[in-house]
C-alpha positions as CSV (number, residue, x, y, z in Angstrom):
1,M,20.0,-131.8,-36.9
2,S,22.5,-134.5,-35.9
3,D,22.4,-135.9,-32.4
4,I,25.9,-134.6,-31.7
5,K,25.0,-131.1,-32.8
6,E,21.9,-131.1,-30.6
7,L,24.1,-132.5,-27.7
8,L,26.6,-129.6,-28.2
9,I,23.8,-127.1,-28.2
10,D,22.1,-128.5,-25.1
11,Q,25.3,-128.8,-23.1
12,T,26.5,-125.3,-24.2
13,I,23.1,-123.8,-23.1
14,A,23.6,-125.6,-19.7
15,L,27.1,-124.1,-19.4
16,I,25.8,-120.6,-20.4
17,K,23.2,-120.8,-17.7
18,E,25.9,-121.8,-15.2
19,S,28.4,-119.2,-16.3
20,D,27.1,-116.5,-13.9
21,G,26.5,-114.1,-16.7
22,K,29.9,-114.6,-18.3
23,P,29.5,-116.9,-21.4
24,E,32.8,-115.5,-22.7
25,S,34.5,-117.6,-20.0
26,I,33.2,-120.8,-21.5
27,T,35.9,-122.6,-23.4
28,A,35.6,-124.9,-26.4
29,R,37.4,-127.5,-24.3
30,A,34.8,-127.2,-21.5
31,I,31.9,-127.6,-24.0
32,A,33.6,-130.7,-25.5
33,Q,34.3,-132.2,-22.1
34,R,30.7,-131.5,-20.9
35,S,29.4,-133.1,-24.1
36,N,31.9,-136.0,-24.0
37,V,32.9,-135.4,-27.6
38,A,36.1,-134.5,-29.4
39,L,37.0,-130.8,-29.4
40,G,37.2,-130.7,-33.2
41,L,33.4,-131.5,-33.5
42,I,32.6,-127.9,-32.4
43,N,34.4,-126.5,-35.4
44,Y,33.0,-129.2,-37.6
45,H,29.4,-128.5,-36.7
46,F,29.5,-124.8,-36.0
47,G,32.7,-123.3,-37.5
48,S,33.7,-121.9,-34.2
49,K,32.9,-121.7,-30.5
50,D,31.5,-118.2,-31.1
51,N,29.1,-119.5,-33.7
52,L,27.9,-122.2,-31.3
53,L,27.4,-119.6,-28.6
54,A,25.4,-117.4,-31.0
55,E,23.2,-120.3,-32.1
56,C,22.6,-121.2,-28.4
57,S,21.7,-117.6,-27.6
58,N,19.3,-117.5,-30.6
59,K,17.7,-120.7,-29.5
60,M,17.2,-119.5,-26.0
61,I,15.7,-116.2,-27.1
62,N,13.5,-118.0,-29.7
63,D,12.2,-120.3,-27.0
64,L,11.2,-117.2,-25.0
65,L,9.5,-115.6,-28.0
66,S,7.6,-118.8,-28.7
67,S,6.4,-119.0,-25.1
68,M,5.1,-115.5,-25.2
69,K,3.1,-115.7,-28.5
70,P,0.1,-117.6,-27.0
71,G,-0.6,-114.6,-24.7
72,L,-0.8,-112.4,-27.7
73,M,-3.1,-114.7,-29.7
74,K,-6.0,-114.3,-27.3
75,A,-9.4,-113.3,-28.7
76,K,-9.8,-109.7,-29.7
77,D,-12.1,-109.2,-26.7
78,D,-9.3,-109.6,-24.1
79,G,-10.4,-106.3,-22.6
80,L,-7.0,-104.6,-23.2
81,T,-6.2,-101.6,-25.3
82,D,-3.4,-101.9,-27.8
83,R,-1.3,-99.7,-25.5
84,E,-1.9,-102.0,-22.5
85,R,-1.3,-105.1,-24.5
86,L,1.9,-103.8,-26.0
87,T,3.1,-102.4,-22.7
88,G,2.5,-105.8,-21.0
89,Y,4.4,-107.7,-23.7
90,A,7.2,-105.2,-23.7
91,K,7.6,-105.4,-19.9
92,Q,7.7,-109.2,-20.1
93,T,10.3,-109.1,-22.8
94,F,12.4,-106.5,-21.0
95,E,12.4,-108.5,-17.8
96,Y,13.6,-111.5,-19.7
97,L,16.4,-109.4,-21.2
98,F,17.6,-108.3,-17.8
99,A,17.2,-111.7,-16.2
100,N,19.4,-113.2,-19.0
101,R,21.8,-110.4,-19.7
102,A,24.8,-112.3,-21.0
103,I,22.9,-114.5,-23.5
104,V,20.6,-111.7,-24.6
105,K,23.6,-109.4,-25.3
106,M,25.2,-112.1,-27.4
107,S,21.9,-112.5,-29.3
108,I,21.4,-108.8,-29.9
109,L,25.0,-108.3,-31.1
110,S,24.7,-111.4,-33.3
111,D,21.5,-110.0,-34.9
112,F,23.2,-106.7,-35.5
113,R,26.1,-108.4,-37.4
114,S,23.7,-110.1,-39.8
115,Y,20.2,-108.6,-39.5
116,G,17.5,-110.4,-41.3
117,A,13.8,-111.4,-41.1
118,D,14.6,-114.5,-39.1
119,T,16.7,-112.9,-36.3
120,N,15.4,-112.7,-32.8
121,S,15.2,-108.9,-33.1
122,A,12.9,-109.1,-36.1
123,L,10.8,-111.8,-34.4
124,T,10.4,-109.6,-31.4
125,Q,9.3,-106.8,-33.6
126,R,6.7,-109.0,-35.2
127,G,5.5,-110.1,-31.8
128,F,5.0,-106.4,-30.8
129,Q,3.1,-105.9,-34.0
130,M,0.7,-108.7,-33.0
131,A,-0.1,-106.8,-29.9
132,L,-1.5,-104.0,-32.0
133,R,-5.0,-105.0,-33.1
134,G,-6.7,-101.7,-33.3
135,D,-7.4,-99.5,-36.3
136,I,-3.8,-98.7,-37.0
137,S,-2.2,-99.0,-40.4
138,E,0.3,-101.8,-41.0
139,K,3.0,-99.3,-41.7
140,S,2.3,-97.6,-38.3
141,K,2.3,-101.0,-36.5
142,R,5.7,-101.9,-38.1
143,L,7.2,-98.5,-37.1
144,I,5.9,-98.7,-33.5
145,A,7.2,-102.2,-33.1
146,F,10.6,-101.3,-34.7
147,G,10.9,-98.2,-32.5
148,L,10.0,-100.1,-29.3
149,A,12.3,-103.0,-30.0
150,S,15.2,-100.7,-31.0
151,S,14.7,-98.5,-28.0
152,M,14.7,-101.5,-25.7
153,Q,17.8,-103.1,-27.2
154,T,19.8,-99.8,-27.1
155,A,18.7,-99.1,-23.5
156,F,19.5,-102.7,-22.5
157,L,23.0,-102.5,-24.0
158,A,23.6,-99.2,-22.2
159,A,21.9,-100.3,-18.9
160,D,24.8,-99.5,-16.7
161,E,24.8,-95.9,-17.9
162,S,21.0,-95.7,-18.4
163,K,20.3,-93.3,-15.5
164,K,22.7,-90.8,-17.1
165,I,21.5,-91.4,-20.7
166,T,17.7,-91.9,-20.3
167,G,16.9,-90.7,-16.8
168,Y,15.6,-94.2,-16.0
169,D,17.5,-96.7,-13.7
170,L,17.1,-99.8,-15.8
171,N,18.9,-101.9,-13.2
172,T,15.6,-101.8,-11.2
173,K,12.3,-103.3,-12.1
174,K,10.5,-100.1,-11.4
175,G,12.9,-98.1,-13.7
176,R,12.4,-100.7,-16.4
177,G,8.7,-100.6,-16.1
178,S,8.6,-96.8,-16.2
179,F,10.9,-96.8,-19.3
180,I,8.6,-99.2,-21.1
181,E,5.4,-97.4,-20.2
182,D,6.8,-94.0,-21.3
183,T,8.3,-95.4,-24.5
184,V,5.1,-97.1,-25.5
185,N,3.1,-93.9,-24.7
186,M,5.5,-91.8,-26.7
187,L,5.4,-94.2,-29.7
188,M,1.6,-94.4,-29.6
189,G,0.8,-90.7,-29.4
190,G,2.4,-88.8,-26.5
191,I,4.2,-89.2,-23.3
192,S,2.5,-88.6,-20.0
């Protein structure tokens, strides 16, 4: 990756973090000024400001996923059941989503536009699969991980209406925790 491209990504991420949850308010001109480069370099390297924002959101989410993987790679004797491990990882992921709403929304919607094995959504699903170490078929692991990630993304995107839609207030940590616990329980054999 070129130095200018990296600079544009780094400065755009800084602007996203400063945007108070409104990355759509970031202009190409502001990115260029912050990076001290010509405005045309954004289109040259990324095709558009939206593509640059999507790449930044994917990088930020990918950094999160990378930081979470070591916790899942612990030895099999970590003392946790698959359900406990998956619930813990899902709660950690869900809290990140809500702490970084604007960037995560961009990432999810970008994934939906061109879904593939290397999207953050697919990587999250694979991370959830890694939490399942018990005697479960690979097909079941994939389905549980897909169901959990899809439920979390949909609930996240509908968070402001979540109480009406799901019965959980996802704008509170307690509501998010209950949603994750019940969703994992349901996917793994029954809701309590």
